[in-house]
VOBA-1610 file (N, C-alpha, C; in pm, whole numbers, padded with zeros to 5 digits, always signed):
BEGIN
Met+12056+12960+10357Met+12006+12867+10454Met+11915+12757+10394Ala+11851+12795+10276Ala+11758+12690+10217Ala+11832+12575+10152Glu+11964+12583+10112Glu+12041+12474+10077Glu+12057+12358+10188Leu+12033+12407+10302Leu+12058+12289+10400Leu+11927+12227+10441Asp+11821+12256+10400Asp+11690+12204+10420Asp+11692+12050+10387Phe+11773+12008+10287Phe+11800+11867+10254Phe+11856+11796+10366Tyr+11954+11850+10431Tyr+12016+11777+10543Tyr+11943+11794+10671Thr+11870+11901+10692Thr+11767+11906+10805Thr+11664+11807+10795Thr+11604+11785+10676Thr+11493+11694+10657Thr+11548+11553+10677Leu+11673+11515+10619Leu+11718+11380+10635Leu+11768+11353+10780Ala+11798+11451+10842Ala+11847+11440+10991Ala+11731+11401+11075Gln+11602+11425+11014Gln+11492+11384+11087Gln+11426+11257+11040Val+11441+11235+10896Val+11380+11115+10843Val+11463+10995+10868Leu+11595+11013+10857Leu+11670+10886+10879Leu+11667+10818+11010Pro+11655+10892+11130Pro+11636+10822+11252Pro+11496+10745+11263Val+11391+10806+11188Val+11262+10740+11185Val+11263+10611+11110Leu+11341+10606+10990Leu+11367+10483+10921Leu+11456+10393+10989Leu+11542+10428+11069Leu+11625+10349+11154Leu+11542+10274+11247Leu+11465+10353+11322Leu+11370+10296+11425Leu+11282+10199+11367Thr+11214+10233+11257Thr+11125+10130+11183Thr+11188+09995+11158Ile+11310+10009+11092Ile+11375+09890+11064Ile+11420+09808+11187Val+11468+09884+11285Val+11518+09796+11408Val+11390+09752+11482Trp+11284+09817+11489Trp+11158+09781+11558Trp+11103+09657+11498Asp+11103+09655+11365Asp+11045+09530+11294Asp+11153+09416+11290Arg+11163+09350+11413Arg+11255+09245+11423Arg+11194+09108+11423Asp+11075+09085+11404Asp+10998+08961+11398Asp+11050+08859+11290Tyr+11124+08921+11189Tyr+11175+08833+11101Tyr+11308+08743+11156Leu+11360+08796+11262Leu+11468+08719+11316Leu+11410+08603+11410Asp+11289+08617+11449Asp+11236+08514+11535Asp+11188+08385+11467Glu+11170+08394+11321Glu+11139+08287+11248Glu+11245+08197+11199Pro+11249+08068+11226Pro+11372+07990+11191Pro+11370+07981+11046Arg+11490+08025+10993Arg+11508+08025+10845Arg+11641+07957+10819Thr+11630+07837+10745Thr+11752+07782+10703Thr+11752+07755+10552Arg+11866+07717+10490Arg+11869+07674+10355Arg+11791+07545+10332Asn+11758+07472+10426Asn+11696+07345+10418Asn+11541+07369+10392Asp+11498+07491+10430Asp+11348+07525+10417Asp+11323+07542+10262Ala+11217+07495+10223Ala+11183+07497+10078Ala+11182+07636+10015Asp+11130+07723+10104Asp+11096+07869+10051Asp+11217+07960+10078Val+11332+07904+10130Val+11440+07996+10165Val+11549+07978+10069Val+11586+08064+09986Val+11692+08056+09895Val+11821+08126+09925Phe+11790+08254+09967Phe+11902+08325+09992Phe+11911+08392+10137Trp+11787+08444+10175Trp+11762+08520+10301Trp+11763+08424+10428Thr+11879+08360+10461Thr+11876+08289+10573Thr+11882+08386+10699Arg+11863+08321+10813Arg+11867+08407+10937Arg+12005+08476+10959Asn+12115+08404+10918Asn+12241+08476+10935Asn+12267+08592+10842Ile+12219+08577+10716Ile+12233+08686+10624Ile+12149+08785+10662Val+12016+08766+10701Val+11924+08874+10752Val+11988+08948+10873Arg+12064+08882+10953Arg+12124+08939+11081Arg+12223+09037+11035Trp+12316+08994+10948Trp+12431+09087+10914Trp+12385+09188+10825Tyr+12279+09177+10737Tyr+12226+09273+10649Tyr+12154+09387+10729Ser+12093+09339+10839Ser+12026+09445+10932Ser+12133+09527+11016Val+12242+09463+11054Val+12351+09522+11132Val+12415+09628+11030Ala+12444+09592+10904Ala+12505+09673+10813Ala+12416+09788+10776Leu+12276+09765+10756Leu+12193+09862+10725Leu+12186+09972+10829Ser+12177+09926+10951Ser+12172+10011+11058Ser+12294+10102+11084Thr+12409+10045+11058Thr+12526+10114+11066Thr+12532+10217+10954Ile+12489+10184+10838Ile+12482+10276+10721Ile+12388+10399+10756Leu+12281+10362+10800Leu+12177+10474+10852Leu+12236+10564+10959Ile+12309+10505+11051Ile+12363+10570+11152Ile+12491+10674+11104Leu+12557+10617+11008Leu+12656+10712+10948Leu+12596+10826+10861Gly+12480+10787+10802Gly+12396+10891+10717Gly+12355+11001+10820Ile+12311+10964+10924Ile+12266+11076+11037Ile+12377+11152+11074Ala+12500+11085+11100Ala+12617+11154+11140Ala+12653+11251+11029Ile+12654+11213+10906Ile+12717+11302+10794Ile+12599+11416+10783Cys+12473+11408+10802Cys+12388+11513+10802Cys+12413+11615+10914Leu+12443+11560+11027Leu+12482+11659+11133Leu+12602+11722+11115Leu+12711+11650+11050Leu+12835+11729+11020Leu+12817+11836+10919Val+12732+11807+10823Val+12710+11917+10729Val+12640+12033+10785Leu+12542+12009+10878Leu+12470+12115+10938Leu+12561+12186+11039Ala+12656+12110+11095Ala+12746+12193+11178Ala+12856+12262+11094Arg+12869+12251+10968Arg+12955+12298+10872Arg+13090+12240+10893Val+13099+12120+10936Val+13237+12046+10942Val+13252+11987+10810Leu+13154+11932+10726Leu+13163+11874+10605Leu+13101+11982+10507Pro+13154+11995+10385Pro+13075+12078+10280Pro+12956+12032+10227Asp+12866+12107+10182Asp+12755+12069+10109Asp+12799+12057+09967Ala+12812+11913+09928Ala+12867+11875+09799Ala+12773+11773+09724Asp+12786+11779+09603Asp+12692+11684+09526Asp+12713+11541+09568Trp+12840+11497+09596Trp+12872+11354+09633Trp+12815+11319+09768Val+12804+11422+09859Val+12730+11403+09982Val+12591+11382+09967Arg+12526+11478+09887Arg+12393+11462+09863Arg+12345+11325+09796Gly+12434+11274+09701Gly+12416+11159+09628Gly+12419+11043+09725Gly+12531+11029+09805Gly+12539+10939+09899Gly+12418+10925+09991Leu+12379+11032+10045Leu+12270+11038+10145Leu+12139+10996+10066Thr+12130+11031+09946Thr+12010+10989+09873Thr+11999+10838+09861Gly+12127+10791+09830Gly+12136+10641+09811Gly+12114+10569+09947Val+12164+10640+10051Val+12130+10565+10185Val+11977+10565+10223Thr+11905+10683+10188Thr+11760+10681+10200Thr+11702+10587+10118Ala+11744+10584+09987Ala+11675+10477+09891Ala+11695+10343+09939Leu+11811+10300+09992Leu+11831+10166+10041Leu+11746+10135+10166Ala+11723+10229+10250Ala+11632+10203+10374Ala+11486+10187+10325Leu+11448+10281+10226Leu+11311+10267+10170Leu+11284+10134+10093Leu+11393+10093+10015Leu+11379+09975+09935Leu+11356+09857+10045Thr+11438+09861+10146Thr+11443+09747+10242Thr+11298+09740+10319Leu+11240+09858+10343Leu+11114+09868+10410Leu+11012+09813+10301Ser+11015+09857+10181Ser+10913+09801+10090Ser+10926+09652+10056Val+11040+09598+10066Val+11055+09448+10057Val+11006+09385+10169Arg+11026+09441+10290Arg+10974+09372+10407Arg+10817+09376+10407Ile+10766+09492+10378Ile+10616+09510+10376Ile+10564+09424+10270Gly+10615+09416+10158Gly+10564+09329+10053Gly+10576+09179+10083Ala+10673+09134+10159Ala+10692+08994+10192Ala+10585+08966+10302Arg+10581+09054+10401Arg+10466+09034+10504Arg+10318+09024+10440Val+10296+09098+10342Val+10160+09107+10280Val+10148+08977+10195Val+10243+08926+10135Val+10232+08801+10070Val+10217+08697+10156Gln+10299+08696+10259Gln+10286+08589+10369Gln+10151+08589+10438Ala+10097+08700+10464Ala+09958+08718+10528Ala+09854+08660+10438Thr+09880+08682+10307Thr+09750+08663+10225Thr+09770+08537+10144Thr+09873+08457+10160Thr+09890+08330+10101Thr+09802+08228+10166Thr+09741+08151+10078Thr+09636+08046+10143Thr+09718+07919+10152
//
């Protein structure tokens, strides 16, 4: 049963990451267009679709964890690798958002 601890932990962590990402939606309230001097790539439309895609990926990750715990899917290296990638993507997104907020708040 110890081999399933990975999935049990991720089944608890991924919803918290999802909630954190969805809760932090202030970035959509800021008008961002390519005409702004500081906006090169992350326009409002791209941020919107990235957030929808990331939320979908996290929800699928949660579902995969539950399917492995229910023994519908096998505990395989590719499953662990995929879920590790999903977690890394969510953590990287949060790190970038935190970093951007800190830089924005401390810029004179």
